N, C-alpha and C positions, 0 to 999 in steps of 0.2 A: 504494500500500500504506500503510494507516494502522496504525501500531504504538503500542499503549498499554503502557508499562512500569510495573509496580506493585512498589514496594519499592526497596531500595537495595543490600543485600549489600555494604556497605563500599565503594561506588563501582564495583563490578564491573559492575553493570547500566548505569551511565553509560557505561562503555567499550563495552558491547554496543549502547547507544543510538547512539554515534558511528559504529560499524561499520554499523549499520542505515541511518543517514542517508547514509553514503557509498554505500550500495547503492540509494539512491533512496527510502527509506521516509520517511514523515512521522511523526515520533515525538512522543508526548505522555507525560508522566510523572506518576505519582501515588504518594505515599508509602505509602498504605494502601488497603485494599479500599473503604472508604466513599468516599474521594476518587475512586477509579476509577469507582464507580457514579455519582457526581455528573457526571463527565465524560461517561459514556455516556448519562445522562439528558438532558444539556444539548444533545445533538444533534451533538456533535463526532465521536462514533462511533469504531469501530476494526474493522480486519479481523483483528487478531491481538492477544492479550494475552500479554505476557511477564512472568511472575510469580515473585517471590522464593519459593523452595520452602518457606521457613519460615513463610509466611503460610497462612491457612486456605483452602486451595484448594477443599476440599469445600464450605465455607460460601459461598465466592464462586460456585461452580457452582450451588448451590441458589438464591442470590439472583438470578443471571442467569436461571435457569429461571423463577423466580417473576415476574420482570418481562419475560419473553419476549424476552430479548436473546440472540441466537445468535451467538457468536463463539468461535473455537478458542482454547485456552489452551496455552501452552508454559511449563513450569516451569524455573527456573534455580537452580543451587546450586553449592557448592564440590564439587570432584571426588570427595572421599571420603564424601559424604553419600548413600550408596546407599539406606539405609532411607527417607529422606525422598523420594528420587526414586521409589521403588516406591509409596509412599503417594500421591504426587502423580498418578502414572499411574492408580492405582486410583480416585482422586477425580475423574478426568475429564480430566486434562491429556493433550494429544495427543502430547507429546514432552518429553524432559528434556535440557537443555543444560548441560553442566558449565562452570564458570567457573574461571579467567579465560576470557573468550570467544575462540573460534577464528573468525576472519573467514570462512573457507570454510563452517563449520558454520552460522553466522548466515545467510550468503547462501543456503545450501541450504534452510534452514527457510523463509525469506521466499519463495524460488522455489517451494517445494512448496505453500505457501498460495496463492500467485498461480495456480499451475497447477491446483489443485483448483477454483478459481473460473472455470475455463473455457478449454480449449484448442480452437482452431478447426482441426480436422483434416478435410481433404476432398480428393478427387481427382475425383469424378464431375462430369460436366458439369451435371447437374441442380442439384447443390449449388453449383457454381461460379457459376451464373446468379443464385442467391439472394444469394451473398456479394457479387457485383458490384453488384447493386442496393442492398444494404445499405451498401456503401462509397460509393456514389453519393449517397445521401440523408443519410448520416451528418453532414456538416457543417451541415446545416440544423437548425432547432429544431422541425421538424414532428413531430407525434405519429406513432408507428408501432405498428401492430397485427401481432403475430407469431403466426401460426397454424400448426397441424400436430398430428399425433398425439402422444400422451404419449411422452416419451423421445426425441424427434427432435432435441433440442438447442436449444430455443427460448431458454433463458436464455443459452446460449453465444453465440448470434448477437446477443442483446441486448447482452451485454458487448462484443462486437466493434463494434457500432454506437457504443457509448459511447467505446471506445478510438480510433475513427476520427473522433470528433466534435471540435468546438471546446471541449467541456467535459471533455476527457479528463483534465485535471489536477485536476478537481473530483470529489466523491464519486459513486460508483455505488451506489445503495441499492435493494435488492430486498425485496419483501414478498409472501409467498404468501397470497393472499386466501382460499384454500381451507383453509389450515392453522390459521387463527385463528378462534375462535368469533365468531359474528355480533355479540354484544354487546360484544366487545372490539376489533373491527376498527376502529371509528371512532377510538378513542383511539390505536391503533397508527398509524393514518394521520396524524391531525391533532394528536396529543398531548393532554395533559390538565393541568389545574391541581391543586395539592394539595387534597385533600378533595373533588374532583369526584364521586367515587363511592367505595364501600367498597374499600379496598386501594390507593387513590391516596395513597401516603405522602409523595409529593413531586411537584413539577412534573416532567413528563416530556415531552421534545420528541419529536414524532412523525416519521414517515418523510418527510413533505413538507419539514419544516424541516431535517431531517438531510441531505436531498439538495439543499439550497439551493445554487444555482450549478451543480449537476451534473445527474444523470439519475436518475429514479425509475422502477423497473420494477414494474408491477402484475401479478404472476404469477397466472395462472388467474383473470382478472378476471370471467369468466362466473359464478363462484361468489359474487359479491358481491350482497348483498341489494338489492332495487330501491330501498328507501328511502335507503340509503346512497349509491346511485348518483347521486341528485339532489345531494347535498352534494359528491360527487366532481366532478360536472359543473360546479358553481359554482367549485370550486377550479381546474379546468383553464381555464375561460373567463376568470375574473377574476384568477387568480394570487394569490388570498388564501385563507387558511384560518382556521377558528375552532377553537381548542383546546376540548376538552370542559371545561365549567365556566369558560371564559374570558369576558372582557367586551369584548375588542376584537379586530378582525381582524388577522391577521399576513400581511404580503406575502411571497411566495416566488417565486424565479426558478428554474424547473426545466424539464427536458425529460421528457415522459411517453412511456414505452414500456409496452406491455401484451401479455400472451400469453393464448391460449385454445386448448384442444384441442376446443372445441365450435364448431358453426356458429352464430355470434352473430346472423346474419340470421334463422335459425330461432328462436332464443331471443327475438328481438324480436317475431316473429309470435305466439309463445306468451305474450307479456306478461311474460317473465322478464328482459328486458334493455331498457333505454331506447334508443330509436332515436336520439335526439339525442346521447346519450353515444357510441353506436357511430360516428356521423358525426364526432364530435370526435376519437375515437381512431384511426379508420381513414383517416387522411390518406394514409398509405402502408401497404400490406399486404405483409408478407414471409411467404410460405407455404412452409414447409419440407416437402420431400417425405419420405415414410417411407423407412426404410433399404432396404426391398425394392425401391424404385424408384431407388435410387442404388447399384447393385452395386459400382461401382468404389471406393466408400468402405469396403466391408466389411473387406477385408484390410488396407487402410491403417490403419483404426481399430484393428483387432485387433492389429497389430504395435505400435501406439502404447501400447495398454493392456498388452500383454505387457512392454514395456520399463518402463512405469511401475510395474506391480505386482511385477515381478521385483526392481526396485531397492527398492521399499517393503518387501518381505518378505525381502530379503537372500538371494535365490536366483539362480542363474545364468540369464541371459536365453537362452532356447532358441528356435530357429526353428520355424515351423509345418511339420509333415509334410504331404505331398501329400494324404493322406486327410482331415486336419484342415482344410486349405484348402477341399477340396471340400465338406465338411460345413458349413462356415461360409457358403459361397456359396449352398448350396441350402436353407438354413434360412430360413423366412419372417420371422423376427424381429418378432413382433407387439409386443414391448416396445421395438423400435427400438434406438437407440444405448445406452440405459440397460441393456437386456437383454444386448446384446453385451458391454458393459463388465463386468457381473457374471459373465458366462460366461467371459470371458478371465481374470478374477481367479481363479475356481475352477480354470481350466485350468493357470495358473501354479503353483498349490499342488498339483494332482493329478498333474502331468506326471512321468514317469519316463524316464530315458535322455537321449539327446542332443537329442531333438526333442519338440515337443508334438504327440502323435498324436491320432487321433479318439477314443481311449478316455478322454482327459482332457477332452474337450469334452462337458460334461454339463449337464443341466437342474438347477434348484434342488433337486428331489427326488432327485437322484442318477441319474436315468434317462439313457440315452444321448441325444445330440442327434438330432433327426429328420432323417434324410438322405434325399434324394429317391431313390426306387427305381423311377422311371418307366422307360418303354421306352428312352429314350436311354441312361440309365445301364446298364440291363441289356444293351443291345446292345454298349456299350463294354466291359462285363465279359466278354461272350461273345467279342468280338474279341480281347481280351487273352488269354483262355484258349486260343484257337486259335493265336495267335502263339507261344505257349510250346511248341507241338508241330510247328514247321515242319520240323525236321531229318528227312530221309529221305522227304519227300513232294514231289510235283510241285507246280508253281505252280497248275495247273488244279485239283488236289485241294484245295489251301489256299483258293483263290478260291471254289470251290463250297461248302465247309464254312462259310466266313465269311459268304457270302450267305445260306445257309439258316439258320444260327444267328441272324443278324441278323433275318431274316424271322420266325423263331419268337418272338423277344423283342419283335417289333412286332405280335404276334398276327396275322400274315399281311398287315399293312397295307403294300401295295407302295409307296405314295407316301412314307411315313415311312421305310421301309427304304432306299429309293433316296437319300433326303436324307442319312441317316446314312452310307451307303456312299460318298457323293460321286459317284454316277453318275446318268445320266438314267433316268427311269421306262421309257423305251423300251428302253434297254440291259438294265435289270433284267428286263423281260418276255421279251426275247429269250433271256437266260440261263436263265430259269425254264422256257421252252418247250423249250430244249435239254435240261435236266435231266429233264423229263417224258418226252421222247422216249427218253432213256437209261434210263428205268425208275426214276429216283430220285423218292422221295416229296417233293412240294412242298406246303407248307401253304396251304390256301385262306384267303381273307380271314376273319378272326375265329377262326382255328384255329392250333394248334401241332401239328407232326408227332407222330403217335402218340397224340394226345389228341382225342377227339371230343366 
């Protein structure tokens, strides 16, 4: 965790700095916003800014956006400075910390920032196999290509590789190649000298130099322009980069990780991605399965998100009701873990009562989650309805109604009905022959009793 403290507040921020260092953070200090910007441009970077609330936080936020620096801000001030705290939050600060600093509060903020940057939660064997491979290759310096559908957690596994590597104490720097305009991506990666182009007001260290000694994640690398791919290939091969407008090469020592939700081999065939770059990146491939192929992870992740967003929103943590669990397990989750996270955040806010029921599990437009209403579920519902009326009836009557209701909901499919009922197809046919002999209507394949 790299913490940059801006301002002084009569020494109170120095006390916060000491607490943060005791919690394992690497702390840098700047007296003013301009000094903080120089530190960020220099490549020393930060994972969190802790800023004196009396400074121009709105102006700082604007300058960070103009220079495309994405780092969360926490404002700090004396306890009775409520108006300044509100203004800071409105200006873009994530949180307000009253001073003198409370050690537990500082620890909680640092923990929250670290947690936002990737928790590895899994239980399914399919995901466990990926994690095992990731941990096996982590100590090496081999480049790793992480593939999978959008929202499967590619950056999370990348951070796990870094944490398990020999570079864990060094920076982990991520850049989303799809989020930065093509004409700016080169300077973001390699940095630029003052005056290299319009808007280059000062020398800016790029992500390669910022990650020096550590790990650089090239997120969604498939979106990078082919011309820039050639410069990237040179940087990976020779471990030197050229700043935009620079006159001399700069050596770098980094480990490269890259992610893609596309088939890069197909992109190579279409001329959209360099084959030699693919070979350089794809020394090891970690392919993340979609959430629908790792069902054991769904409820584990759901409970994690419930705990996280309950605490974040100051609401009691509620367990999932049975119908909600079923809804989560049967939903296809095309948006994978990211979609599940957003869904559980909504559920925490919408839930009423002591449990999170199916009525709180909603899509972004407010519509109910899609729950599988296939034959198996309909048969289970039919069986449940029958069991509620057991009293006063013989076992033979209950058995007959259960078999026939199940057969109805399977549209007369004998094999499927037998599987649901847990009996052999031969036993089912013998029972149906018996009912027919007794004059009871039995649905034919593809039919429901009383419906032709």
